[in-house]
N, C-alpha and C positions, 0 to 999 in steps of 0.2 A: 139365583140358580131355582133354575127343574126338574125334577123327573123323571124320569124316564124311564123301564123295562128294558133291561140291558143284556146282555148275552152273556155269560158267564153266574148274572145275576138276578138274585130272581124280583127285583126292585134296582131303582138308581138310591134308592134308603137305605139300602137292607141290605149287608153279603151275605153273599147267601153260605148256606149248609157247607160240614164236610158232603154229607150223603147227597148235592149237587154237583158234583168235582167229576166232570166231566171221564169217561173211563173208559181206555180203548183197547179195544178186543182185542181179545191172548188165545183165541183157538180154532173157529174157524172162524173165513175171509167173506167176500162177500163173494155172487157170483162176479162173475168176471174180472177179479180182484187180486195175484197170491198173495195168499197168507202170509202175516208179517213176522220179517227176520229179525233176531237179534245186530245190532248196533255191532262193525267191525272198526277195527282200528285207521285209520285218518293212517298211518306209518307202515311207510315197505315191507315186507319181511324177504332177508334174503335169502337167494332164491328160490320164493315163493311162485310160483308158474302166473304168468298175466295171463288176466281173462281179454278172448279177443275180441269180448262188443261192446260195448258201453256202458260207463259203469252207475247205476242210477245214485241217485241222492240218499243218505241215511229213510228212517223207515217213514217215521215221523216229520220230514217237510212238505208232507202234501196234511196229515192229521193232529191236526188245528184242538182234536181231542183229546187227543197224552196232554195239551198244557195244567200242569197240576191250575189250585186253587188260587196262591199268592198270584203270578200269572197276573188275574183277575183285578185282583185285591189292590197293586199300584196307581198309581196318577198316569191317566192318558191322554198320551203331545200325540197329533196330527201335524204331523213335516206335507204338505203340500203344493203343488204346483200346479196349474191355471195355461198350459202352452196354447195359446187361443188367445188370453189379456193378456199374457205377462206378468199375472203375479202369481204370489209365492204366497207362504203363510205357513206358520210355527208353530201350534197355540195352542197351552199347558185347555180340554175345555170341560175335563171329571179330575174328582180329585175328592174323594172320602165318600163314597158314592153319590156324589150332584152332578149334573152337568150343568157346568156353567156357564147361567143363560150367554152373557157376552162374548164368549169364547164360539160357546155354540150359533150363537148372529153373522158370525163373523166367515163360518164353517158353509152356513146358508147362502150367505152372500161370495164366495167363490165359486159355489157349486152352484149361481142362480145360471136362468142363460144368459148366452151370453150377446145373439144373439137378437132375440124377445125386446133385453134388457131388464127383464121383470127377475125376481127373484119373490121365493115359496116357502116355506117351513122340509126344512128334510128328514125322514124316519130318523130318528135317531141311534135304529140298530141296522142303518149302510151305518154309517159312523163307527159303529162299533164290531161289523166286518174290515172297512179298513183298518181304522186304530190294526186289529187282532193280524193281520196282514204282516203292515207294515211292521209291527215293535216282533213279532215270531219273526219276520226275515233277519230284523235284530241282530235276534239273538247266533245266526246264525257268522255278524257279522257282513251279513245287506244292509249297509245305509243313507237309500235311497230315499227321495221323495215319493207320495205316488203323481200322479198324473191321471192330471181331471183334465181324458178327453168331452167327458159330457155328463152335465149332471142332468138340475131339472130341464125339462121341453115344458113353452107352454103348446096347446093342441097346435097353433100357430106356425111357432119351428117345426114339429112334427111332421106338419103334414108336405113345410116346405122340403123333408129333406126326402118326403116319400117318392114325391114327382120329381127330385132329379137324381133318385135310387137309392141315396141311399140306403140299406137296411134300416127300418124303422116299424116294428110293429103300429097297427093302425092306434088301441090302443092303449100304449107305451107306460113302460111306470117307469122311465121317466115323466112323463107332463104328472105324475101323485108324490115324483117327490120320491120315487124308493126307487128308486137304483142311477143308474152310475158304470158306467166309459172307461179302462183305468191302465195302466198300464207301468213297470217299472223301470227304469234304463235296461240297457243288457241281461233285464231275469227273462230266459225263457216261459212263452206263452204258457206254455205247459205246468210249467210248475208256479206261475203264479194261479190260474186256476183253476188248477189241480187244488193249491191253499187257498183258495178265497170256500170251494163246493167245499173239503173240508171242516165249513164251521158249517153245515150245516140253515144257517140261514132266507135260502131263495135261491134264485135259478139262476148260475153264471150259464156265459157263452161265451163263447174260443170263437174272434176272428180276426182269421191268418193275414197276413196281408206283408206279400214282397217292401228291398227300401227296407232303406238303414235306419229305420223307425218303428220296421216288425207291425205288428197290427196292435191287439187292443181283446182286454179282457170286459166284458158285460155284466158286472155286481147289482144284485134286487134283488130285495129282499116279503118277493112274493110267492108261488109255491116253487118246491124245493123240483126241481127242471134242471138240464145241461140241453144243447143243445154245438152246431156249429154252425157259423155263418161264411 
């Protein structure tokens, strides 16, 4: 097993204290974002007026900061697929404050550069964001594997994408093993991106595309920023 800093924990070998528990803002709203409102019952009330606008998700669907300490202490299982290679995995990679090395290596292999046929270490913080996203959604009955469209890239593979007109930064964090392009079947990109963003672990890019499979979300462990591509 190997020890690494993890979301929700001061370190992989020590559980976070109560003071580290994420706290959700209760009063002032962020600029440009509506103030949180109390959750309402999902059961329709007879005779109640029906809103004409689209219903918003529960207030905390986008806010990972509302998670309690117990969420971060339970064993962590990641379920991922790699459409490009047809691979699938469901692996317990973290338990009792430790990353399980064999499972970590398996995840790094799945996140490899499929085109360049090269594997590299993936930032453990990225796996924490991916796991947290998946585990959070499971609380709402959404149990779908994460589709990894792109993980690690060699510099050569990244440049080929740029030459082909694919949106790829010249100094992409994919090259450093700190980024992944992800998608979850039948999940709105805004919901997925908003949730990933709420973990506050790095950048989030929204890539909208038409078609049955839709677009994808870029998640990385770099500077906190958002963009649309």
